N, C-alpha and C positions, 0 to 999 in steps of 0.2 A: 504494499500500499504506500502510495506517495501522497502526503498530506501537506497542503500549504496553509500556513497560519498568517493571516494578514494583520498588519499593524500590531505586531508584538511590541515593537518600539515605536513611539511616535516621533514626529520630526525633531522636536526639541531634545529627545533622548539620543537620537541618532547624532545630531550635531554635537552634543556634549561628548559623546563617545569618541567621535572623530577628532575633536579638539585634544582630548586626553591622549589619544593614540599617537599624536604627533610628537610627543616627548617621551613615549615609551621606548624601552630597549628592544630594538629589532635585530634579528639574527637570520642567518641563512636557513630556510625551511627544510633543506635536505638533512639537517641535524636530527630531525625526528622521523625521517623516512626509514622503511625497512630496507633490507639488503637488495630487494628487487626494485622497490618503488624509488629508491634514490636516483636511479637512472632516468626516470620520467618526471621528476619533480623539480620545478624551477619557480620558487617564490620566496618571500620573506615572511617571518612570523615573529610575534612578540615572544621574547625569552620567557619560559615557563617560570623562572625565578625572579621576574621583574615585579617589584611591588605594585606598580601602577597596573600592570596586566592582571595581577591577581585581584586587585580591587575592582577593576572593570568586569572581570569574570563573575565576581560575586554579584555585582549589579544585575547581570543577565540571568544568573541563577534565581535571584529573587523574582525577576519578571516571569521566568518560566513557572515558578511555583504558584504564582497568582494568576496564571492563564488557564482557564477551565478547558479550552480546546486542546492545549498541550497535555494536560493531565489525562484527559480522556483518550487521546490518541496514542499516548506513550505508556501509561501505567508505569511510569518510571520508578525503578527500585534504587538504582545508582546512576549518578550522572558524572562524567568526566568533565572537570571544569573547562569552560570554553576557551578555545585558542583563537587568537586573532591573526589573520593572515592578509597578505597584500600581494596582488599580481599586477605587474606592469612591464612595459618594454619587452613584450613577447612572452612574459611568464606564463606558465601553464602547469598542469598536472596530468600526465598521461593516464591512460586507462589503468585502473588498479581496483583492488578490493580492500577494505579496511581490515585490520588485524582483528581476529576473532577474540583474542584475550589481550587486554591492555593492562600493564602493571606498572605502577609507580613504586620503585624500590625504596625511594627516599621517604615516601609518606606511607608505605605499607598498604597500598590500595590496589586491588584487582577488580577488573570489570569485564564481563562478557558483552561485546558490542552487538546488541540487537538492532539498535536503530542509530542512524547518523543524522545530523542536522546541520544546515547552513543557514545563518542569518545574514542577510545582505545589508551592507552598511553604506553602499554607494548608489547614487541615482543611476539607473541602467542607461540613461542617455548620456552619461558622462564618460563612458568607456565603450570601446568596440571589442567584441569577443567576450571571453570570460563566461561563457555559458557552462552551467553544470549539467552535464549530460549523463543521464542515469539509464542503464539498460534494464528493461523490464520484460516480462513475459511476452508482450505483444510488441516489443521493439523499444528503441531508445527514445527517451524524452528529454528535450533541452529545457532547462529551467533558468530564467534570469528574472529576478523579482525586484520590486520596488524596495528602496531602502526601508528597513524596519520590518520586512516581511521574513518569514522563515519557511524552509521546506524540510520535511521530516521523511526519511525513506529507509528501507531495510539496509543494514550495514553489509549484508551479504551480496548486495548489488554491485556489479561492475560499474564504475563511473569514472568520469574524467572532468577536468576543467580546461576548456579550449583556450588557446593563446589569447592574451590581452594585447591587441595590436595598437591600441592608443588609449590614453587615459589611465585610470587607476581603479582596481577592484578591491575594496576592503570588505572582509567578511569576518564573522565569528563562526567557528565550527565546533561541534561537540558530539560526543557519543554517549549512549545510555544503555543500561541494562534494564530491560522491562520485567515486571513481575509475571507477565504473560509472554514467554519467549516466542511462542508459535505465531508466525505472522497471520495466518488465516484466522486463528481464534481471536487475536488482538483486533483484527479488522472487523469481525462480527460483533465484538463487544463495543468498539467505537461507533459503528453504525446504529446499534441498539441504543447506546447512551445518548447519541444525538437526536434520535427519534423521541426518546423519553423527554429530553429537555424541550423539545419543540412542542410535544403534546402537553406537557405540564404548564407551559406558558399560556396556553389557550383554554385550560380546564381548571375546575375548582381545585383548591388545595388538598381536598379530601377525596378526590376522584378515585374510585376503587380500580379502574382499568389502569391508571398510572401506577397506583401502588403494586398491582400484580406485575406490571412490567419491571418495576424496580426490584421486586422480589426475584424475578427471573434473572435480571442482570447480575445481582450480587451473588446468586447461587452459582452462576456460570463462572464468575471471577473466582469464587471459592473452589470450584472444581479445576480450574485451569491454572491458577496462580502457583508460582514457585517462589517461596520466600523463606 
């Protein structure tokens, strides 16, 4: 499932992040690439030990926790702190798949990557190229969203970032471990939860049909969740 979450960050929040990133500590993105991915990765990213980068990551984590659509679509159990990256002057990331297990030996943190996410921080009209191309069952889909929007997709997908031929593409990327690791089950839960929310908004607070659907939703989560 590929899910777009619009307006995760508003225009003011995007502008503030971009200003702060100007004085962050940037390093070669190849430092965090795997042995095979390093050959196809050309970008810069904020050093993971940069205090400003950590503070900005925490800001985004708070926004995610307060976003009902993200919570519903991800059922996140663990989240790898967001990483900020920059593509320009032909920068790109060739076709790759994200690591299944991600471990931070310094912090003693291990995560199984079920879902990956990209939060766009640049106006799409300000740069050429830089599409996030995700290969799915029925073909590849190119994603280039408005600043402040996020796309969420299975980490098991082959994907790439096409070369940025002009301008600058700033993004935040993150990975998460879901309480429901199976993509098909998680998709059914998301569709059911979205329908419940839409029905609940149009019906009385004590509507028995809505209550029954909520009952079904939580029992399915109870059946499929791995915590």
